[in-house]
VEXKE-362930 format. One record per residue (C-alpha): x, y, z; residue in three letters; chain; residue number from 1. Coordinates in steps of 0.001 Angstrom, whole numbers, plus 524288, in hexadecimal, padded with zeros to 5 digits. Example, Ala and Ser with C-alpha at 12.3 -4.5 7.8 and 13.67 -1.06 7.14 Angstrom:
2
<site px="8300C" py="7EE6C" pz="81E78" residuo="ALA" cadena="A" num="1"/>
<site px="83566" py="7FBDC" pz="81BE4" residuo="SER" cadena="A" num="2"/>
//
This chain:
276
<site px="834E0" py="892CC" pz="7BC14" residuo="MET" cadena="A" num="1"/>
<site px="83B4D" py="888A8" pz="7C4B5" residuo="ASN" cadena="A" num="2"/>
<site px="82E96" py="8865F" pz="7CBC4" residuo="GLY" cadena="A" num="3"/>
<site px="82783" py="8843E" pz="7BEEB" residuo="LYS" cadena="A" num="4"/>
<site px="83200" py="87ADA" pz="7BA3F" residuo="ASN" cadena="A" num="5"/>
<site px="8313D" py="87320" pz="7C6E3" residuo="ILE" cadena="A" num="6"/>
<site px="8226E" py="872DC" pz="7C65B" residuo="SER" cadena="A" num="7"/>
<site px="82289" py="86E4B" pz="7B838" residuo="TRP" cadena="A" num="8"/>
<site px="82CB0" py="863E9" pz="7BB31" residuo="PHE" cadena="A" num="9"/>
<site px="824FC" py="85F71" pz="7C6EE" residuo="GLY" cadena="A" num="10"/>
<site px="81872" py="85E20" pz="7BF1A" residuo="ARG" cadena="A" num="11"/>
<site px="81F4E" py="8565F" pz="7B47B" residuo="VAL" cadena="A" num="12"/>
<site px="825FD" py="84D85" pz="7BE71" residuo="SER" cadena="A" num="13"/>
<site px="81936" py="84B3D" pz="7C580" residuo="LEU" cadena="A" num="14"/>
<site px="8123D" py="8481B" pz="7B8C2" residuo="GLY" cadena="A" num="15"/>
<site px="81CD2" py="83E91" pz="7B494" residuo="LEU" cadena="A" num="16"/>
<site px="81C8A" py="8381A" pz="7C1E1" residuo="GLY" cadena="A" num="17"/>
<site px="80DD5" py="83617" pz="7C180" residuo="PHE" cadena="A" num="18"/>
<site px="80EAF" py="83157" pz="7B373" residuo="ALA" cadena="A" num="19"/>
<site px="81927" py="82783" pz="7B729" residuo="PHE" cadena="A" num="20"/>
<site px="810B2" py="8225D" pz="7C227" residuo="LEU" cadena="A" num="21"/>
<site px="80321" py="8225D" pz="7BC3F" residuo="TYR" cadena="A" num="22"/>
<site px="80455" py="82110" pz="7AD76" residuo="VAL" cadena="A" num="23"/>
<site px="807BD" py="81279" pz="7AE81" residuo="PRO" cadena="A" num="24"/>
<site px="7FBB4" py="8108C" pz="7B701" residuo="ILE" cadena="A" num="25"/>
<site px="7F32F" py="817A5" pz="7AD1D" residuo="LEU" cadena="A" num="26"/>
<site px="7F8C1" py="80F41" pz="7A229" residuo="ILE" cadena="A" num="27"/>
<site px="7F5B7" py="80309" pz="7AA04" residuo="LEU" cadena="A" num="28"/>
<site px="7E7A7" py="8079C" pz="7AC05" residuo="ILE" cadena="A" num="29"/>
<site px="7E61A" py="80A51" pz="79D78" residuo="VAL" cadena="A" num="30"/>
<site px="7EB48" py="7FCEA" pz="799B0" residuo="TYR" cadena="A" num="31"/>
<site px="7E218" py="7F653" pz="7A361" residuo="SER" cadena="A" num="32"/>
<site px="7D713" py="7F9EB" pz="799EC" residuo="PHE" cadena="A" num="33"/>
<site px="7DE5B" py="7F485" pz="78E2F" residuo="ASN" cadena="A" num="34"/>
<site px="7D6E7" py="7EABB" pz="785E5" residuo="ALA" cadena="A" num="35"/>
<site px="7E325" py="7E3BF" pz="7816C" residuo="SER" cadena="A" num="36"/>
<site px="7E9D7" py="7D8B1" pz="788B9" residuo="LYS" cadena="A" num="37"/>
<site px="7F6B7" py="7DF4E" pz="78594" residuo="LEU" cadena="A" num="38"/>
<site px="7F92B" py="7E906" pz="7905F" residuo="VAL" cadena="A" num="39"/>
<site px="801F2" py="7F163" pz="787D0" residuo="THR" cadena="A" num="40"/>
<site px="7F827" py="7F30B" pz="77CA0" residuo="VAL" cadena="A" num="41"/>
<site px="7EBEF" py="7FB5C" pz="77DB6" residuo="LEU" cadena="A" num="42"/>
<site px="7E0A6" py="7F525" pz="77657" residuo="ALA" cadena="A" num="43"/>
<site px="7D4B8" py="7FC7F" pz="77AED" residuo="GLY" cadena="A" num="44"/>
<site px="7CD16" py="7FE97" pz="7876E" residuo="PHE" cadena="A" num="45"/>
<site px="7C840" py="7F2D6" pz="78F10" residuo="SER" cadena="A" num="46"/>
<site px="7C512" py="7EEFA" pz="79D08" residuo="THR" cadena="A" num="47"/>
<site px="7C69C" py="7E079" pz="79A98" residuo="GLN" cadena="A" num="48"/>
<site px="7D290" py="7DF50" pz="7A345" residuo="TRP" cadena="A" num="49"/>
<site px="7CAE5" py="7E422" pz="7AEFE" residuo="TYR" cadena="A" num="50"/>
<site px="7C0E4" py="7D979" pz="7AC8A" residuo="SER" cadena="A" num="51"/>
<site px="7CBDB" py="7CF85" pz="7AB8D" residuo="VAL" cadena="A" num="52"/>
<site px="7D1AB" py="7D4C4" pz="7B81B" residuo="LEU" cadena="A" num="53"/>
<site px="7C50C" py="7D3CF" pz="7BFFA" residuo="PHE" cadena="A" num="54"/>
<site px="7C346" py="7C5CD" pz="7BB5B" residuo="ASN" cadena="A" num="55"/>
<site px="7D106" py="7C1C8" pz="7BF2D" residuo="ASP" cadena="A" num="56"/>
<site px="7CFAE" py="7BA29" pz="7CBE5" residuo="ASP" cadena="A" num="57"/>
<site px="7DE59" py="7BA21" pz="7CE68" residuo="ALA" cadena="A" num="58"/>
<site px="7DF22" py="7C8F4" pz="7CDE6" residuo="VAL" cadena="A" num="59"/>
<site px="7D322" py="7CAC9" pz="7D66D" residuo="ILE" cadena="A" num="60"/>
<site px="7D84B" py="7C125" pz="7E080" residuo="SER" cadena="A" num="61"/>
<site px="7E5F2" py="7C702" pz="7E0FE" residuo="SER" cadena="A" num="62"/>
<site px="7E06D" py="7D4C9" pz="7E1D7" residuo="PHE" cadena="A" num="63"/>
<site px="7D7B1" py="7D0EA" pz="7ED37" residuo="GLY" cadena="A" num="64"/>
<site px="7E331" py="7CAAF" pz="7F431" residuo="LEU" cadena="A" num="65"/>
<site px="7EBD6" py="7D6A0" pz="7F206" residuo="SER" cadena="A" num="66"/>
<site px="7E122" py="7DFA9" pz="7F6E0" residuo="LEU" cadena="A" num="67"/>
<site px="7DEF5" py="7D75D" pz="80301" residuo="LYS" cadena="A" num="68"/>
<site px="7ED69" py="7D6D4" pz="8065E" residuo="ILE" cadena="A" num="69"/>
<site px="7EF32" py="7E55E" pz="803AD" residuo="ALA" cadena="A" num="70"/>
<site px="7E3EE" py="7E933" pz="80CA4" residuo="LEU" cadena="A" num="71"/>
<site px="7E875" py="7E056" pz="817A1" residuo="LEU" cadena="A" num="72"/>
<site px="7F6B2" py="7E453" pz="8161E" residuo="SER" cadena="A" num="73"/>
<site px="7F412" py="7F2F0" pz="815AF" residuo="SER" cadena="A" num="74"/>
<site px="7EB12" py="7F223" pz="82180" residuo="THR" cadena="A" num="75"/>
<site px="7F4E7" py="7EAC7" pz="829CE" residuo="MET" cadena="A" num="76"/>
<site px="80003" py="7F355" pz="824CE" residuo="SER" cadena="A" num="77"/>
<site px="7F8C3" py="7FF95" pz="82914" residuo="VAL" cadena="A" num="78"/>
<site px="7F651" py="7F9FD" pz="836A5" residuo="VAL" cadena="A" num="79"/>
<site px="80458" py="7F57F" pz="838D4" residuo="LEU" cadena="A" num="80"/>
<site px="80A4E" py="80135" pz="831CD" residuo="GLY" cadena="A" num="81"/>
<site px="80276" py="80AB9" pz="83A16" residuo="THR" cadena="A" num="82"/>
<site px="80717" py="80416" pz="84686" residuo="ILE" cadena="A" num="83"/>
<site px="81536" py="80400" pz="841D8" residuo="ALA" cadena="A" num="84"/>
<site px="8147C" py="8122C" pz="83D6C" residuo="GLY" cadena="A" num="85"/>
<site px="80ECF" py="81614" pz="84A93" residuo="LEU" cadena="A" num="86"/>
<site px="819BB" py="80F0E" pz="851CE" residuo="VAL" cadena="A" num="87"/>
<site px="8245D" py="8155C" pz="84988" residuo="LEU" cadena="A" num="88"/>
<site px="81E81" py="8230E" pz="849E3" residuo="ALA" cadena="A" num="89"/>
<site px="81959" py="8241B" pz="857C5" residuo="ARG" cadena="A" num="90"/>
<site px="82155" py="81AF5" pz="86037" residuo="PHE" cadena="A" num="91"/>
<site px="82E07" py="82046" pz="86567" residuo="GLY" cadena="A" num="92"/>
<site px="83B3B" py="819CE" pz="86391" residuo="PRO" cadena="A" num="93"/>
<site px="83B29" py="80B9A" pz="867AD" residuo="PHE" cadena="A" num="94"/>
<site px="8447C" py="80053" pz="8663C" residuo="ARG" cadena="A" num="95"/>
<site px="84391" py="7FAA2" pz="858A9" residuo="GLY" cadena="A" num="96"/>
<site px="83C2E" py="80612" pz="852A0" residuo="LYS" cadena="A" num="97"/>
<site px="8461E" py="80767" pz="847A7" residuo="GLY" cadena="A" num="98"/>
<site px="84577" py="7F8D9" pz="844D7" residuo="LEU" cadena="A" num="99"/>
<site px="836A2" py="7F94D" pz="84524" residuo="PHE" cadena="A" num="100"/>
<site px="8363C" py="8049C" pz="83B79" residuo="ALA" cadena="A" num="101"/>
<site px="84004" py="7FDC7" pz="832AA" residuo="GLY" cadena="A" num="102"/>
<site px="8387F" py="7F109" pz="832AE" residuo="MET" cadena="A" num="103"/>
<site px="82BD9" py="7F833" pz="82F89" residuo="ILE" cadena="A" num="104"/>
<site px="831BB" py="7FF57" pz="823DA" residuo="SER" cadena="A" num="105"/>
<site px="83A02" py="7F3EB" pz="81EEE" residuo="ALA" cadena="A" num="106"/>
<site px="82FD0" py="7EEB0" pz="81540" residuo="PRO" cadena="A" num="107"/>
<site px="82FB9" py="7FC0E" pz="80E9D" residuo="MET" cadena="A" num="108"/>
<site px="83E29" py="7FBF4" pz="80B3A" residuo="VAL" cadena="A" num="109"/>
<site px="84077" py="7ED71" pz="8094E" residuo="MET" cadena="A" num="110"/>
<site px="83DF9" py="7E76F" pz="7FBDD" residuo="PRO" cadena="A" num="111"/>
<site px="83119" py="7E039" pz="7FB5F" residuo="GLU" cadena="A" num="112"/>
<site px="8384E" py="7D425" pz="7F6B8" residuo="VAL" cadena="A" num="113"/>
<site px="83FA2" py="7D3BB" pz="803A3" residuo="ILE" cadena="A" num="114"/>
<site px="83344" py="7D623" pz="80B83" residuo="VAL" cadena="A" num="115"/>
<site px="82BBA" py="7CBAE" pz="8042E" residuo="GLY" cadena="A" num="116"/>
<site px="836A4" py="7C1B2" pz="80504" residuo="LEU" cadena="A" num="117"/>
<site px="838ED" py="7C3FF" pz="8138A" residuo="SER" cadena="A" num="118"/>
<site px="82A79" py="7C2A5" pz="81693" residuo="MET" cadena="A" num="119"/>
<site px="829AC" py="7B65C" pz="80E5B" residuo="LEU" cadena="A" num="120"/>
<site px="834BF" py="7B047" pz="81639" residuo="LEU" cadena="A" num="121"/>
<site px="82E02" py="7B490" pz="822BA" residuo="LEU" cadena="A" num="122"/>
<site px="82148" py="7ADED" pz="81F0F" residuo="PHE" cadena="A" num="123"/>
<site px="82875" py="7A19D" pz="81AC9" residuo="VAL" cadena="A" num="124"/>
<site px="82F30" py="7A0D1" pz="82805" residuo="GLU" cadena="A" num="125"/>
<site px="82283" py="7A36D" pz="82F49" residuo="LEU" cadena="A" num="126"/>
<site px="81BDF" py="798BA" pz="827A2" residuo="GLN" cadena="A" num="127"/>
<site px="826B6" py="78F10" pz="82AD6" residuo="GLN" cadena="A" num="128"/>
<site px="82700" py="79255" pz="83941" residuo="TRP" cadena="A" num="129"/>
<site px="818B9" py="7952D" pz="83C6E" residuo="PHE" cadena="A" num="130"/>
<site px="8111C" py="790A6" pz="8307F" residuo="GLY" cadena="A" num="131"/>
<site px="80BE9" py="79E74" pz="82E7D" residuo="PHE" cadena="A" num="132"/>
<site px="808E8" py="7A3A8" pz="824C4" residuo="PRO" cadena="A" num="133"/>
<site px="804C6" py="796DD" pz="81E9F" residuo="ALA" cadena="A" num="134"/>
<site px="806B1" py="79C63" pz="810F3" residuo="GLU" cadena="A" num="135"/>
<site px="809EC" py="7A912" pz="80A45" residuo="ARG" cadena="A" num="136"/>
<site px="7FE31" py="7B0C9" pz="805EA" residuo="GLY" cadena="A" num="137"/>
<site px="7F5AF" py="7BC25" pz="809FD" residuo="VAL" cadena="A" num="138"/>
<site px="7FAD6" py="7BC86" pz="817F3" residuo="LEU" cadena="A" num="139"/>
<site px="80938" py="7BCF2" pz="8143A" residuo="THR" cadena="A" num="140"/>
<site px="806B7" py="7C727" pz="809A6" residuo="ILE" cadena="A" num="141"/>
<site px="7FF35" py="7CF58" pz="81374" residuo="TRP" cadena="A" num="142"/>
<site px="80A41" py="7CEE2" pz="81D5F" residuo="VAL" cadena="A" num="143"/>
<site px="81423" py="7D2B2" pz="812F7" residuo="GLY" cadena="A" num="144"/>
<site px="80BF6" py="7DE21" pz="80E48" residuo="HIS" cadena="A" num="145"/>
<site px="809AA" py="7E301" pz="81C1A" residuo="VAL" cadena="A" num="146"/>
<site px="8184F" py="7E2A3" pz="81E99" residuo="THR" cadena="A" num="147"/>
<site px="81AD4" py="7EAD7" pz="81285" residuo="LEU" cadena="A" num="148"/>
<site px="80F8C" py="7F46A" pz="813AC" residuo="CYS" cadena="A" num="149"/>
<site px="810F8" py="7F6E7" pz="82242" residuo="MET" cadena="A" num="150"/>
<site px="81E27" py="7FD63" pz="81FF4" residuo="ALA" cadena="A" num="151"/>
<site px="8182F" py="80794" pz="816F3" residuo="TYR" cadena="A" num="152"/>
<site px="80C8E" py="809C5" pz="81FD9" residuo="VAL" cadena="A" num="153"/>
<site px="81580" py="80BFB" pz="82B82" residuo="THR" cadena="A" num="154"/>
<site px="81D34" py="81677" pz="82453" residuo="VAL" cadena="A" num="155"/>
<site px="810CB" py="81DD2" pz="82083" residuo="VAL" cadena="A" num="156"/>
<site px="80A87" py="81D10" pz="82DF7" residuo="ILE" cadena="A" num="157"/>
<site px="81719" py="82070" pz="8350B" residuo="ARG" cadena="A" num="158"/>
<site px="81946" py="82C7A" pz="82C8E" residuo="SER" cadena="A" num="159"/>
<site px="80B76" py="83144" pz="82F38" residuo="ARG" cadena="A" num="160"/>
<site px="80CCD" py="82F2C" pz="83DDB" residuo="LEU" cadena="A" num="161"/>
<site px="819C4" py="8366D" pz="83E4C" residuo="VAL" cadena="A" num="162"/>
<site px="813DA" py="8423D" pz="83756" residuo="GLU" cadena="A" num="163"/>
<site px="80781" py="8421F" pz="83F8E" residuo="MET" cadena="A" num="164"/>
<site px="8051B" py="84CFF" pz="8496B" residuo="ASP" cadena="A" num="165"/>
<site px="8044D" py="84662" pz="856A4" residuo="ARG" cadena="A" num="166"/>
<site px="7FE55" py="85203" pz="85DDF" residuo="SER" cadena="A" num="167"/>
<site px="7F095" py="84C54" pz="85CD2" residuo="ILE" cadena="A" num="168"/>
<site px="7F51D" py="83F58" pz="8625B" residuo="GLU" cadena="A" num="169"/>
<site px="7FC65" py="8461B" pz="86D52" residuo="GLU" cadena="A" num="170"/>
<site px="7F062" py="84E42" pz="8709E" residuo="ALA" cadena="A" num="171"/>
<site px="7E824" py="841F3" pz="87143" residuo="ALA" cadena="A" num="172"/>
<site px="7F22D" py="83B86" pz="87A1A" residuo="MET" cadena="A" num="173"/>
<site px="7F1D9" py="84760" pz="88322" residuo="ASP" cadena="A" num="174"/>
<site px="7E322" py="84588" pz="88419" residuo="LEU" cadena="A" num="175"/>
<site px="7E510" py="83784" pz="88890" residuo="GLY" cadena="A" num="176"/>
<site px="7E1AF" py="83045" pz="87C18" residuo="VAL" cadena="A" num="177"/>
<site px="7E81F" py="822FB" pz="87B30" residuo="ARG" cadena="A" num="178"/>
<site px="7F252" py="820AE" pz="87080" residuo="PRO" cadena="A" num="179"/>
<site px="7EA6C" py="81616" pz="869B1" residuo="LEU" cadena="A" num="180"/>
<site px="7DE84" py="81EE8" pz="868D6" residuo="LYS" cadena="A" num="181"/>
<site px="7E706" py="82A09" pz="863E2" residuo="ILE" cadena="A" num="182"/>
<site px="7EC15" py="8215B" pz="85913" residuo="PHE" cadena="A" num="183"/>
<site px="7DE9A" py="81D50" pz="8543F" residuo="PHE" cadena="A" num="184"/>
<site px="7D7EC" py="82A8C" pz="855D6" residuo="LEU" cadena="A" num="185"/>
<site px="7E2D8" py="833ED" pz="85207" residuo="ILE" cadena="A" num="186"/>
<site px="7EEC7" py="82D7A" pz="84BF6" residuo="THR" cadena="A" num="187"/>
<site px="7E7DC" py="823BA" pz="84341" residuo="LEU" cadena="A" num="188"/>
<site px="7DEB5" py="82DA4" pz="83CAC" residuo="PRO" cadena="A" num="189"/>
<site px="7EA2D" py="836CA" pz="83A1C" residuo="ILE" cadena="A" num="190"/>
<site px="7F282" py="82C5A" pz="833A6" residuo="ILE" cadena="A" num="191"/>
<site px="7E6D7" py="8266D" pz="82C6E" residuo="ALA" cadena="A" num="192"/>
<site px="7EB1E" py="82C07" pz="81F26" residuo="PRO" cadena="A" num="193"/>
<site px="7F88E" py="825EA" pz="820F8" residuo="ALA" cadena="A" num="194"/>
<site px="7F22F" py="818FC" pz="82482" residuo="ILE" cadena="A" num="195"/>
<site px="7E996" py="8199E" pz="8186C" residuo="ALA" cadena="A" num="196"/>
<site px="7F50B" py="81CB7" pz="80F7F" residuo="SER" cadena="A" num="197"/>
<site px="7FD60" py="8120B" pz="8158F" residuo="SER" cadena="A" num="198"/>
<site px="7F220" py="80867" pz="813D3" residuo="PHE" cadena="A" num="199"/>
<site px="7F169" py="80BB6" pz="80555" residuo="LEU" cadena="A" num="200"/>
<site px="8002D" py="80A9C" pz="80433" residuo="LEU" cadena="A" num="201"/>
<site px="80035" py="7FD4F" pz="80AD6" residuo="ALA" cadena="A" num="202"/>
<site px="7F4C5" py="7F8CF" pz="8027B" residuo="PHE" cadena="A" num="203"/>
<site px="7FBED" py="7FCC1" pz="7F610" residuo="THR" cadena="A" num="204"/>
<site px="80893" py="7F63A" pz="7FA43" residuo="LEU" cadena="A" num="205"/>
<site px="80187" py="7E9AC" pz="7FDCD" residuo="SER" cadena="A" num="206"/>
<site px="7F911" py="7E865" pz="7F1BE" residuo="ILE" cadena="A" num="207"/>
<site px="804B8" py="7EBAD" pz="7E900" residuo="ASP" cadena="A" num="208"/>
<site px="80ED5" py="7E2DA" pz="7EF63" residuo="ASP" cadena="A" num="209"/>
<site px="8146F" py="7D7CE" pz="7E748" residuo="LEU" cadena="A" num="210"/>
<site px="821E6" py="7D438" pz="7EC89" residuo="VAL" cadena="A" num="211"/>
<site px="81E75" py="7D138" pz="7FAB0" residuo="ILE" cadena="A" num="212"/>
<site px="811D3" py="7CAB9" pz="7F65A" residuo="THR" cadena="A" num="213"/>
<site px="81941" py="7C1D0" pz="7ED13" residuo="ALA" cadena="A" num="214"/>
<site px="82168" py="7BCB1" pz="7F87C" residuo="PHE" cadena="A" num="215"/>
<site px="8161C" py="7BB15" pz="8020E" residuo="LEU" cadena="A" num="216"/>
<site px="80B0B" py="7B648" pz="7F96F" residuo="SER" cadena="A" num="217"/>
<site px="8073C" py="7A835" pz="7F73C" residuo="GLY" cadena="A" num="218"/>
<site px="7FDE1" py="7A02B" pz="7EEF1" residuo="PRO" cadena="A" num="219"/>
<site px="7F092" py="7A680" pz="7EE1C" residuo="GLY" cadena="A" num="220"/>
<site px="7F54E" py="7B3CF" pz="7F2D3" residuo="SER" cadena="A" num="221"/>
<site px="7F887" py="7BAD8" pz="7E62F" residuo="THR" cadena="A" num="222"/>
<site px="7F6E2" py="7C983" pz="7E766" residuo="THR" cadena="A" num="223"/>
<site px="7F3BE" py="7D2D8" pz="7DC6C" residuo="LEU" cadena="A" num="224"/>
<site px="801CD" py="7D7B7" pz="7DA4D" residuo="PRO" cadena="A" num="225"/>
<site px="8066D" py="7C99F" pz="7D95C" residuo="GLN" cadena="A" num="226"/>
<site px="7FBDB" py="7C677" pz="7CF66" residuo="LEU" cadena="A" num="227"/>
<site px="7FEEF" py="7D27E" pz="7C737" residuo="ILE" cadena="A" num="228"/>
<site px="80D85" py="7CFB7" pz="7C79E" residuo="PHE" cadena="A" num="229"/>
<site px="80BA1" py="7C198" pz="7C37E" residuo="SER" cadena="A" num="230"/>
<site px="802DC" py="7C564" pz="7B822" residuo="ARG" cadena="A" num="231"/>
<site px="80B60" py="7D090" pz="7B375" residuo="VAL" cadena="A" num="232"/>
<site px="816FB" py="7C758" pz="7B2BE" residuo="ARG" cadena="A" num="233"/>
<site px="80F6B" py="7BF7E" pz="7A892" residuo="LEU" cadena="A" num="234"/>
<site px="80C36" py="7CB98" pz="7A094" residuo="GLY" cadena="A" num="235"/>
<site px="80471" py="7D817" pz="7A191" residuo="LEU" cadena="A" num="236"/>
<site px="7F5DA" py="7D61E" pz="7A296" residuo="ASN" cadena="A" num="237"/>
<site px="7EB7C" py="7E0C5" pz="7A069" residuo="PRO" cadena="A" num="238"/>
<site px="7E429" py="7DB2C" pz="7AC07" residuo="GLU" cadena="A" num="239"/>
<site px="7EF42" py="7DFC2" pz="7B4C4" residuo="ILE" cadena="A" num="240"/>
<site px="7ED86" py="7ED82" pz="7AF63" residuo="ASN" cadena="A" num="241"/>
<site px="7DF39" py="7ED30" pz="7B35E" residuo="ALA" cadena="A" num="242"/>
<site px="7E2E2" py="7E84B" pz="7C0E4" residuo="LEU" cadena="A" num="243"/>
<site px="7ED27" py="7F2E2" pz="7C273" residuo="ALA" cadena="A" num="244"/>
<site px="7E365" py="7FD4D" pz="7BE25" residuo="THR" cadena="A" num="245"/>
<site px="7D97F" py="7F91B" pz="7C854" residuo="ILE" cadena="A" num="246"/>
<site px="7E41C" py="7F8E8" pz="7D2BB" residuo="THR" cadena="A" num="247"/>
<site px="7E888" py="806AA" pz="7CF29" residuo="VAL" cadena="A" num="248"/>
<site px="7DA99" py="80BDD" pz="7CFC1" residuo="LEU" cadena="A" num="249"/>
<site px="7D7D1" py="8056B" pz="7DCDB" residuo="VAL" cadena="A" num="250"/>
<site px="7E47D" py="80A3D" pz="7E2FA" residuo="VAL" cadena="A" num="251"/>
<site px="7E27D" py="817F8" pz="7DD9B" residuo="ALA" cadena="A" num="252"/>
<site px="7D4C1" py="81854" pz="7E335" residuo="THR" cadena="A" num="253"/>
<site px="7D97F" py="813F1" pz="7F094" residuo="LEU" cadena="A" num="254"/>
<site px="7E4A0" py="81DC2" pz="7F0B3" residuo="VAL" cadena="A" num="255"/>
<site px="7DBE8" py="82929" pz="7ECAC" residuo="VAL" cadena="A" num="256"/>
<site px="7D18C" py="8254B" pz="7F68D" residuo="GLY" cadena="A" num="257"/>
<site px="7DB5E" py="823E4" pz="80197" residuo="ALA" cadena="A" num="258"/>
<site px="7E19C" py="830DA" pz="7FE09" residuo="ASN" cadena="A" num="259"/>
<site px="7D481" py="837CD" pz="7FEA1" residuo="ARG" cadena="A" num="260"/>
<site px="7D18C" py="831CE" pz="80BD5" residuo="VAL" cadena="A" num="261"/>
<site px="7DEC3" py="83601" pz="8113C" residuo="MET" cadena="A" num="262"/>
<site px="7DD4C" py="843C5" pz="80BBC" residuo="VAL" cadena="A" num="263"/>
<site px="7CFE3" py="84534" pz="81205" residuo="LYS" cadena="A" num="264"/>
<site px="7D537" py="84015" pz="81EF5" residuo="ALA" cadena="A" num="265"/>
<site px="7E078" py="849C8" pz="81E66" residuo="GLU" cadena="A" num="266"/>
<site px="7D71D" py="85501" pz="81B70" residuo="GLN" cadena="A" num="267"/>
<site px="7CE6E" py="850D9" pz="826BD" residuo="ARG" cadena="A" num="268"/>
<site px="7D9FA" py="850D5" pz="83026" residuo="ARG" cadena="A" num="269"/>
<site px="7DE3C" py="85E20" pz="82B25" residuo="THR" cadena="A" num="270"/>
<site px="7D0CA" py="863DD" pz="82D90" residuo="ARG" cadena="A" num="271"/>
<site px="7D087" py="85E2A" pz="83B43" residuo="LEU" cadena="A" num="272"/>
<site px="7DE0D" py="8639F" pz="83E23" residuo="ALA" cadena="A" num="273"/>
<site px="7D9F9" py="87126" pz="83979" residuo="VAL" cadena="A" num="274"/>
<site px="7CD6F" py="87090" pz="8415A" residuo="ALA" cadena="A" num="275"/>
<site px="7D4A4" py="86D39" pz="84DCB" residuo="THR" cadena="A" num="276"/>
//
């Protein structure tokens, strides 16, 4: 009886949790096909707002800029985060290791307002002393996003490296394989799912960021979150619903695709482990 009660309670809790998360998204998708200009009144089915969206040069430009920054930021974050995670997980105790780990994880626990303001002051001082960067824009936003995303990537990669069985690496070292070759032929393929998931996480954080971007952006470098925020402040617009719907569908497709790739990679490694 207790087991049935717990199972029933668990199912209800799970259903309420999913409803809380996804019902608002479903409502947004439904209203993106609303024929009325009033976003709170359903007046029939229409795709006019998608046509308006695709003809909006400001939205297309800001989306392209956000996508460019997100791809560059997530790529650099994965490279630096993998190196930092490798240092923290594989290198023994060294002077300053605690400070290094704290500095890496600081952007995760500090408010984004503080991170954005501190980086803004840094760039202002660099401009006064060295004349670089000449102005705030894509470069400064990219640096800010890399600083934020690298912290999350490092945590993911470090956790995977700590849990990894090092017997294969040790066997390769006994056979005389150099450490760099071991990393690219053994370690990197094993942690590839963690790298893929951290890339998606960094991409999502970058393309969604508003606070740090607001501090580091300049004229002509308006990202999609900034554009949406500025338009929503003037009133809800059905065009924003259409944009949000497309974003949800694209992100969902990427997440499902990445998950399938990681599952297949994990199954392939399992079969190889059983065979050996």
